[in-house]
N, C-alpha and C positions, 0 to 999 in steps of 0.2 A: 374417462377417468377423471375423478374429481382433483383439483388442485391440492397437493398435499401442503397443510399450514405446519407450522413450527410448533412442535411439541417437546417442552422442556427436557422431560426425561429421554424421550428416544434419541433427541439431537444431542445431550450429553453423552449419551454412552457411545454413539456413532462419532462424534467428534473428537473424544478422549481415546476410543478405538484406531483410529485413524492417526493421532498423534503417536501411537506407540508403534507404528509402522511409518513414523517420518514424514507424515501428512498432516500439515497445519493448515487449517480453513478457520478464518475470522473474517472481520468487518474491517473498513475503514473509519476510524474512529468508533466510538461507543458511546457518546453523551446525547441519545435521542429518547424526547420524552414520548416520543410515537410508539416506543417499545415496551411502555409500562404496561403491565397486565399480560405482556407473553413474555418477555425476557427479564423484565425489573417488577419487584412488588412495590407498589404504590407505599404501602403501610412502612416501609424501611426508611421513606425520605419525608415522612409527615413531620410537622412541628406544628405544634398547638393546633392540630385538625385541620392543616393545610399542608400542600405539597411544597416542601421548601428546595427551590431551584439550587441554592447554591449546595445544601446537603447532598442533593443527587449528583451535581458535577463533581463533588470534591469526593465520592466514596462508591459510586455505583462501578465502577471496575472491578470490584471485589465480588459483587454479583456475577457480573459479565463473565470472570474468569472462573467461576464455578460449572460453565458450560463449556466457554471456548479456551483454547490452548494457545492463542494467538490474537493480537490485536497491531494493526497499522496506525502508529502513532503521528497523523497528520500535523499535529500542532508544531512539531519540530520543524516544520518548512518554514513558519513564519519567523521562528527567532531562535537562536542558537539555544538549545537547553543546558538548563543548571542540572548540577549533580545532585543536587537537594530535591529538583523535580523527579529526576527520574529514579532515584531511590524511594521516594514517595510513590511513585506507580509500581516498583518492585516489591514495596511492602504489602499492596493489596493483593497480590497474586501467588500462586505455588510456584516452587523453585522451579518446575519443569516447563512453565509457561515462558513462550517466546515473543519477543518484542520486533516488530517491524519500525524503523524510523525514517520518515523522509527527512532527507540532507535540507539543511537551510537554505532558502532559495539566494541569501547574500553569496553562495558558490555556484550554484547552478544558472541563476540568471545574467545573460550577456550584457542585455540593457533594460534598465528598471522600466517595466509597464507603465502607463499612465494611469495610476492608481493612486487615490489618497493616501493609503498608507505608506507611500513611499515619498512623499514630501516634497522636498527640492530636487529629489535625485529622479522623480519618476522623467522618463523618457532619455536620459543620461547613460551613457555607458558605466556598466559597473567595473570598476578595477580591479576588485577583487576576484572576478571570474576565473573558476577554476584555479584558485590559489592553495597550493596543497599545504603550506604552512598553515593559513587559516583554519582550513579543515580539520588539521590534526590537533592545532592548539584551543581552539574553540568549540570543537564538535566532537571530535574522538575521545578528546581529554574528558570532559563529563561523562560520557557514554563508558568509560572504561570502570566507573563503578558499578556497572550491572552488566559486565562484558560476558557473563555467562550466560545471561537469559535475551541477548541480543541476536536474533537470528537473521535478519536482514537490515541494511542499511540501503534507502532507494535514492539514488542521484535521479531526479526527475527533471528534464529538460523540457520547458514548453516549446511550444512549437517556433523554430527558428526563421527566419525571413531572409530573402536576398541579402538585404542591408547587413545584416548577422555573417552569413558566411555566403559566398557564390555557390559553394557547391559541400555537398557531406563528406568529402575527403579532407577538407581543409579542420572540420569538426573532429573528425577521427583523430588527426596527428594532435590537436591541443587535448583531446580526451586521453591519448596515450601517453602524452607528456605527463599529464596529472598523475595517472595510475602508476606510471614510474616512478613517481617520488613520494607518493603517501604511505603512511607505514602498512606493512603488511599484515595478512593474517585477520583482517576484517572481512565480514561476509557484506561484499559490495553488488550492488544491482543496478542498472541503467535503464531508465525508462525513458523513450524515446517519442515525440509526437510529429517525426516528420517522416512520413510513410516512405519517400523516395531512398531515404539515407538506411533502411534494412539491406544492406549490401552484404557481399562476402568479407569485403574488407573489414566492416565494421565488426562483425562477427569473428572474426579471426583475431582482432585486436584484445575483444573481451576476452576469448578464450586464453590467448597469451598470458593474460593476466588473472585466469579463474574468476573472472565477473560475470554474474548472472545479466543475460538479456532478461528484463521485465516485460512479459508478453502483457499487452495492455488494450483494454478495449474503450476507446476514446471517440470524439467527433470526427476527428480526420485520419483516423487510423485505419487499415484494414484490421478486419475481427481477428480475435485471437485464434480462431482456428486456421486461419490464414497464414498468422504469424509462426503458428506451431510447424505447420507444413514448410515453411523455409528451409532450406538444407543450411546445417551447422547452426541451427537457431539454439541449443541446448550449449551453451558456452562455456558452462561450468560443472564439471564431475560432482560436484559435492552439493549443488542448490539447484533448483529449480523454482521459478515465481510466475506469479500473475496477478493483474489486478484488473477486476471489472468494475469500470468507473460508469462509461455512457455506452448507450448505445451509438455506433458509430451512423454519421450522419446527424445528431442531436447534439444541440447548445447545451452548455451546463447550465446558464439561467433558464433555459427552457424545461429543464427536467427539475428543476427545484421549484418551479412556479407548478409543473403538473403534478407532482409527487408529494409535497410536504403535506401533512407531518410525517410521512414516512410510517404509517401504521399499517398499512398493508399492501400487498401487491397491486399494482394496478395496470400492469402491460408486461405478460409474459414474454420473454425473449429465449425462444426453443434453441437458438445457435450458443448462445452464450452458456446456458445450459448444459448442453452437449458437450460443449468447450471444457466447462468445470469439471464434468464426469470424466471426461477422456484424460485430463490432467490429474486427477484422484486415482484413476486406474494405474496411470504410467508410473504416478510416484509410489503406489503400492508394491510395484513389480521391481522397485530398487531402493530398498529401506535405508541403504547405506546414504542416500542422497535424500536432504531434507526440501520437502515441497511446500511451499508458501502460496496459498490461494486468499485473496482479499477481495471482499464485494461490498460495492457502496450502494447506498440507498438509491443514489440518482439513477441506478441501471434499470430497474422493475418498480421500483416504489417501495421496496422493503427488504433489505440484505437480508435479515432473517429467513423470508420466505424463499428468497432465492437460494439461500445454502440449503435451507430444508430440501428443496426439490434436487439440488445437485448431490445430496449426500443419501437420499431416499433409496 
């Protein structure tokens, strides 16, 4: 059997049909020039005969949303989103489009990594880690302007080290305290990067607050299929979510180097495709529960092709 390519018309029909059954399949971010010619039309972004990068990044979401019904806004992870920014995104998509936003790392980082963007804070403890007031005032408040179109808010916790927590139970206690204090009614999801912390106590606390465990394919995590097989891993009756980001065992920087400019699938991963199909089937059996599946270019080289295989 030949590799299924991304066909615009058939993908649009399949994805929109799935969304009517509560299954939303999309990508992590959307501003990729490597998708020009498959998802995007180059002529829409030309200025004086040349491809205009600024015009593309400012307005390509509208063309994306003509095919997909959801997207994960990764940009919100790096800075608190402004209401005007979110309203600008919402103005480019239909009313039934669902956004997932990664919660800003000022909330989810316990110790700032040694990266240039953190400046003098690099290597320091974050005094605002899991601060419910900061989360409510600086993240949820701007999100309220487009609340009807927010399908999922993902608190992504990068891998914790023993210097952060001596055991997962202490993190679960801090997380539980945070969830007790944040405003209710928002569609929250938790994405962990510590394999050993996927324990019954963790799932029980999420279930108590009706917060979704986000299945994730990542360097140091068990596969999505293995996570799906864990008892009690469906922690929320109204939402199911997964992010297919990296092949387990592969470093992010290596994937970037191998797969840029993300214009084609370069490495087929049968396991993740099977997991995606299984989640789609599971979501279709329970349309009262929304299912969100997001695919990253760093998984196989081209998220469009991976999605085409999952929905084929």
